[in-house]
C-alpha positions as CSV (number, residue, x, y, z in Angstrom):
1,X,30.3,-23.2,-22.2
2,X,26.7,-23.7,-23.8
3,X,23.3,-24.1,-22.3
4,X,21.1,-26.7,-23.7
5,X,17.0,-25.5,-23.5
6,X,14.5,-26.9,-25.2
7,X,16.7,-28.3,-28.1
8,X,18.7,-25.2,-28.4
9,X,22.0,-23.8,-27.6
10,X,22.8,-20.5,-25.8
11,X,25.7,-19.6,-24.4
12,X,26.3,-19.8,-20.5
13,X,26.1,-16.4,-19.0
14,X,27.4,-16.4,-14.9
15,X,25.6,-12.9,-15.2
16,X,22.6,-14.2,-16.1
17,X,22.5,-17.0,-13.6
18,X,23.9,-14.5,-10.8
19,X,21.0,-11.9,-11.3
20,X,18.3,-14.6,-11.5
21,X,19.7,-15.9,-7.8
22,X,19.7,-12.1,-7.0
23,X,16.6,-11.1,-7.9
24,X,14.7,-14.5,-5.9
25,X,16.2,-12.5,-2.4
26,X,20.1,-13.6,-2.2
27,X,22.8,-10.6,-2.2
28,X,24.5,-9.9,-5.2
29,X,27.9,-10.9,-3.8
30,X,26.8,-14.2,-2.2
31,X,25.1,-15.0,-5.7
32,X,28.0,-14.5,-7.7
33,X,29.4,-16.8,-5.0
34,X,27.2,-19.9,-5.7
35,X,27.6,-18.8,-9.6
36,X,31.5,-19.5,-8.9
37,X,30.8,-23.0,-7.3
38,X,28.5,-23.9,-10.0
39,X,31.3,-23.4,-12.7
40,X,33.6,-25.0,-10.9
41,X,31.0,-28.3,-10.6
42,X,30.6,-28.5,-14.2
43,X,34.6,-28.3,-15.5
44,X,34.5,-32.1,-15.4
45,X,31.9,-31.7,-18.0
46,X,31.8,-31.2,-21.6
47,X,31.4,-28.0,-23.1
48,X,26.9,-28.0,-22.8
49,X,25.0,-28.4,-20.2
50,X,21.4,-28.9,-19.8
51,X,19.2,-25.8,-18.4
52,X,17.0,-27.9,-15.9
53,X,20.3,-29.6,-14.7
54,X,22.0,-26.1,-14.3
55,X,18.6,-24.9,-12.3
56,X,18.8,-28.1,-10.5
57,X,22.2,-27.4,-9.3
58,X,21.3,-23.5,-8.4
59,X,18.7,-25.2,-6.2
60,X,20.8,-27.5,-4.1
61,X,23.6,-24.7,-3.5
62,X,20.9,-22.6,-2.1
63,X,19.5,-25.1,-0.1
64,X,23.2,-26.3,1.0
65,X,23.4,-22.5,2.1
66,X,20.3,-22.1,4.4
67,X,18.7,-20.0,1.6
68,X,15.8,-22.0,1.7
69,X,13.1,-19.3,1.5
70,X,15.6,-17.4,-1.7
71,X,15.3,-21.6,-3.2
72,X,11.4,-21.4,-3.3
73,X,11.4,-17.7,-4.7
74,X,14.3,-19.3,-7.4
75,X,12.2,-21.9,-8.6
76,X,9.2,-20.2,-8.6
77,X,10.2,-17.4,-10.6
78,X,11.8,-19.7,-13.2
79,X,8.1,-21.0,-13.8
80,X,7.2,-17.2,-14.4
81,X,9.3,-17.8,-17.8
82,X,6.7,-20.8,-18.6
83,X,3.1,-19.5,-17.6
84,X,0.9,-17.5,-19.9
85,X,1.0,-13.8,-19.4
86,X,0.5,-10.7,-18.7
87,X,1.0,-10.6,-14.9
88,X,-0.3,-7.2,-13.2
89,X,0.4,-5.9,-9.7
90,X,-1.5,-3.3,-8.3
91,X,-0.1,-1.4,-5.2
92,X,-2.5,1.4,-3.9
93,X,-2.8,3.3,-0.6
94,X,-2.3,6.9,0.8
95,X,0.3,9.5,-0.4
96,X,3.4,8.4,1.4
97,X,2.8,4.9,2.7
98,X,5.9,3.8,0.5
99,X,3.8,2.3,-2.5
100,X,6.6,3.6,-4.9
101,X,10.0,1.8,-3.3
102,X,7.7,-1.0,-2.8
103,X,7.0,-1.2,-6.6
104,X,10.5,-0.4,-7.5
105,X,11.7,-3.6,-5.2
106,X,9.0,-6.0,-6.2
107,X,9.9,-5.0,-10.0
108,X,13.4,-6.2,-9.5
109,X,12.4,-9.3,-7.5
110,X,9.4,-10.5,-10.0
111,X,11.6,-9.3,-13.1
112,X,9.0,-6.8,-13.9
113,X,10.6,-3.4,-15.5
114,X,7.1,-1.6,-16.6
115,X,6.5,0.6,-13.0
116,X,4.0,2.8,-14.3
117,X,3.0,5.3,-11.1
118,X,-0.5,6.5,-11.5
119,X,0.7,10.5,-11.2
120,X,2.1,9.9,-14.4
121,X,-1.1,9.2,-16.2
122,X,-3.0,11.8,-14.0
123,X,-0.4,14.5,-15.4
124,X,-0.5,12.9,-19.1
125,X,-4.3,13.3,-19.0
126,X,-4.2,17.3,-17.7
127,X,-2.4,17.8,-20.8
128,X,-5.8,16.4,-22.8
129,X,-8.5,17.7,-20.2
130,X,-8.4,21.2,-19.3
131,X,-8.5,22.8,-15.9
132,X,-12.2,24.2,-17.0
133,X,-13.6,21.2,-18.0
134,X,-12.1,18.9,-15.1
135,X,-11.3,21.1,-12.0
136,X,-10.7,18.1,-9.8
137,X,-8.0,16.5,-12.0
138,X,-5.4,19.5,-12.0
139,X,-5.1,19.5,-7.9
140,X,-3.4,17.0,-5.6
141,X,-5.9,14.5,-4.9
142,X,-5.9,16.5,-0.9
143,X,-6.7,19.7,-2.9
144,X,-8.7,18.6,-5.4
145,X,-11.6,19.4,-3.5
146,X,-10.2,23.3,-3.3
147,X,-11.5,23.6,-6.9
148,X,-15.1,22.2,-6.0
149,X,-17.9,25.2,-6.7
150,X,-21.3,22.9,-5.7
151,X,-22.7,23.5,-1.9
152,X,-24.8,19.9,-2.6
153,X,-21.9,17.9,-1.5
154,X,-21.6,17.3,2.3
155,X,-17.8,15.6,2.1
156,X,-16.0,17.6,-0.7
157,X,-12.3,15.6,0.4
158,X,-13.6,12.4,-0.4
159,X,-15.8,13.3,-3.1
160,X,-13.4,15.0,-5.1
161,X,-10.9,12.6,-4.4
162,X,-13.5,9.6,-5.9
163,X,-13.8,12.0,-9.0
164,X,-10.6,12.4,-9.7
165,X,-9.5,8.3,-9.0
166,X,-12.6,7.9,-11.6
167,X,-10.8,9.9,-14.1
168,X,-7.6,8.6,-13.8
169,X,-8.4,5.1,-13.7
170,X,-10.3,5.6,-16.8
171,X,-6.1,6.1,-18.4
172,X,-5.5,2.8,-16.3
173,X,-7.6,1.3,-17.8
174,X,-6.4,1.6,-21.0
175,X,-3.2,0.9,-20.2
176,X,-4.0,-2.5,-18.6
177,X,-5.6,-3.2,-21.5
178,X,-2.9,-2.6,-23.8
179,X,-0.4,-4.6,-22.0
180,X,-3.0,-7.7,-21.7
181,X,-3.4,-7.5,-25.8
182,X,0.3,-7.4,-25.7
183,X,1.3,-9.6,-23.1
184,X,3.1,-6.8,-21.1
185,X,4.1,-7.3,-17.5
186,X,3.5,-4.2,-15.2
187,X,2.9,-2.9,-11.8
188,X,0.7,0.0,-11.0
189,X,1.2,1.9,-8.0
190,X,-0.5,4.8,-6.7
191,X,-2.8,6.7,-4.6
192,X,-5.8,6.0,-7.5
193,X,-5.5,2.6,-6.9
194,X,-8.5,2.3,-5.0
195,X,-10.4,-1.3,-5.5
196,X,-13.2,-1.8,-8.0
197,X,-12.7,1.1,-10.0
198,X,-10.0,0.0,-12.4
199,X,-11.7,-3.5,-12.9
200,X,-14.9,-1.0,-13.8
201,X,-12.5,0.4,-16.5
202,X,-11.6,-2.5,-18.1
203,X,-13.3,-4.5,-21.0
204,X,-11.6,-7.6,-19.7
205,X,-9.8,-8.5,-16.7
206,X,-6.5,-10.3,-16.8
207,X,-5.9,-13.6,-15.5
208,X,-3.3,-12.8,-13.2
209,X,-4.1,-9.5,-11.4
210,X,-2.5,-9.0,-7.7
211,X,-4.2,-6.1,-5.7
212,X,-2.2,-5.0,-2.3
213,X,-2.9,-1.8,-0.7
214,X,-0.3,-0.4,1.8
215,X,-0.9,1.1,5.6
216,X,1.0,3.1,7.8
217,X,-0.9,3.1,10.8
218,X,1.9,4.7,13.2
219,X,1.0,8.7,12.3
220,X,4.3,9.6,13.3
221,X,5.9,7.0,11.1
222,X,3.7,8.0,8.0
223,X,5.2,11.6,8.5
224,X,8.3,10.7,8.6
225,X,8.0,9.3,5.1
226,X,7.4,12.2,3.7
227,X,11.1,13.4,4.2
228,X,12.5,10.0,3.4
229,X,10.9,10.0,0.2
230,X,11.8,14.0,-0.5
231,X,15.2,13.5,-0.6
232,X,16.9,14.0,-4.2
233,X,13.8,15.7,-5.3
234,X,12.3,19.2,-5.4
235,X,9.2,18.4,-3.6
236,X,8.1,19.9,-0.2
237,X,7.7,17.4,2.4
238,X,6.2,20.5,4.3
239,X,3.4,20.4,2.0
240,X,2.2,17.1,2.8
241,X,2.8,17.6,6.7
242,X,0.7,21.0,6.4
243,X,-2.3,18.7,4.5
244,X,-1.5,15.5,6.8
245,X,-5.2,15.4,8.2
246,X,-6.3,15.2,4.7
247,X,-4.0,12.3,3.6
248,X,-4.8,10.6,6.4
249,X,-8.6,10.8,6.0
250,X,-8.0,9.5,2.1
251,X,-5.8,7.0,3.8
252,X,-8.0,5.8,6.0
253,X,-11.0,6.2,2.9
254,X,-9.3,3.4,1.1
255,X,-8.6,1.4,3.5
256,X,-12.2,1.0,4.1
257,X,-12.8,0.3,0.7
258,X,-10.2,-2.4,0.6
259,X,-11.3,-4.5,3.3
260,X,-14.6,-4.3,2.3
261,X,-13.7,-5.5,-0.9
262,X,-11.5,-8.1,0.5
263,X,-8.6,-6.6,-1.2
264,X,-5.3,-7.7,0.8
265,X,-4.3,-4.9,3.2
266,X,-0.6,-5.1,4.4
267,X,1.4,-3.0,7.0
268,X,4.6,-1.4,5.7
269,X,6.5,-1.5,9.2
270,X,9.5,-3.3,7.9
271,X,10.2,-2.6,4.0
272,X,11.9,-5.7,3.5
273,X,9.4,-7.7,5.3
274,X,6.2,-6.3,3.3
275,X,8.2,-7.0,-0.1
276,X,8.7,-10.5,1.4
277,X,4.6,-10.5,2.0
278,X,3.9,-9.2,-1.3
279,X,6.1,-11.6,-3.5
280,X,5.2,-14.6,-1.6
281,X,1.6,-14.3,-1.9
282,X,2.4,-13.7,-5.5
283,X,4.3,-17.0,-5.9
284,X,1.9,-18.9,-3.8
285,X,-1.0,-17.9,-5.6
286,X,0.5,-18.5,-9.2
287,X,1.7,-21.7,-7.4
288,X,-1.9,-22.7,-6.6
289,X,-3.2,-21.3,-10.2
290,X,-0.7,-23.3,-12.3
291,X,-1.1,-26.7,-10.5
292,X,-5.0,-26.3,-10.8
293,X,-4.6,-25.8,-14.4
């Protein structure tokens, strides 16, 4: 069987259709079940089907199965392939609030494969800029103040953090500029995503840029995140627990900047709910922008 799209013929793939349903939030086994129903309905047809009809059938099956929210995601996600991109999703917040996990899941839901952590950009910059030149760059955000020698700064923790954020965002700006010019969708996540810094590092702001800051208000829940995320890695969670007071101060500072800048702050009490909130917000804003244009 072939799918006709814009006058061209493509082989029909159960896997591709199931993947698009899965990325809309339908469990994979049920996504393949829906695809199986569609294939059975098409058996009486000739060996070709219009792409528009295939999408209509998928939407009808989702609604019939009670997947109303997922059906909306499916329709809007299909439209993502039609809008002029690129699209950038920025996820910030203090260490250990779940940014990387959220970035991975949101990337899956939106079909964005390029997920870049700000720690990676910082590590690259460390190889270019020596410790003697920029000492605050060569420590964790909550330890950057330990390399400061000046006696004229009252709040060394936030000052050193801002210094590192400013440097890393210069690198992030170059990453976004390349993505904008080459049409590459990206998700950027990390503690260095602080409202205002990346905008000042860009020569031109991309049309589609979505910013979020993640919060974990409960202190004990925040501490537990460090033990959960370090499983399977060589990082010692106690290093973060020992510096938890500094980490919380940095986190509260990021929240303060986000709120004063009008950037969306989301509480990450339930991972699935937070993912849904972000995806729904992105789809809704894209829908409004596309209708307006």
